[in-house]
N, C-alpha and C positions, 0 to 999 in steps of 0.2 A: 479136269484131268487132261483133256485134249490140248488145252492151251499150254499147260506146263510141259507136256510131252513135246509139243511143237517147238517151244523155246529151247528145250534141252537138245533136240535134234539139230537146232541151228547154232548150238554152242553157247547158248545163253542160259546160265544156271537159273533154275526156278524151283519154287516150293509152293505147294498149295496150302491154303489155310481153310479149315472147316471146324464146325463145332463138334465137340467130343461125342455127341450122340451119333455121329456118322462115321465113327472109326471103322466099324465092320463094313459098312456100305462102301467106303472109300477103298478099303483093301480089296473087296470083291470086284469093284469096278476096275481098279488098276490091274488086277490079275486077269480079268476077262478081256481087257484090252491089250494085255501083254506089256504093260508099262512098268518102268522102274523109276518112279518119281518120289521125291521126298514130300512129306506132309507134316504140318504142325496143327495140333488141335487146341482149340480154346473152349472155355466153358460155354455150355448151352444154357439157356437160349440166347440167340443174338437179337431177334426182333424185339422191338420196344425198349432197347437199351438207350440210355442217354449218351450224348457225345462223350461225356466224362467217363462213363462206364466202358464205352468202346475204347477210349484211350487207355484205360486201365488194363483191358484185355490185351491190347497191343503191347503195352509195357511189360506185361507178364510173358508174352510170347517172343519178344525180340531176341533174347539170347538163343532160343531154340531155332528161330528163323535164321539167324546169322550162322549158327553151327551147321544147319542143314545146307545152307548156301555155300559154305566154305569147306565142307567135307569132301575128301577125295574119293 
């Protein structure tokens, strides 16, 4: 969260990516820190996924990432 917020403050668009188990935690952390940053969630779990599985998650998330980066 802090890294994305820092990028945004510098004028560099950013989006965090987290697994969907952490949607509530991400919202709570952002609110507690007073951040207004975009996030995209991918299927949980992440650990122990193969490279091909991780590439599949990225493929599934790319449209949401681009949309979040280009939203006004």
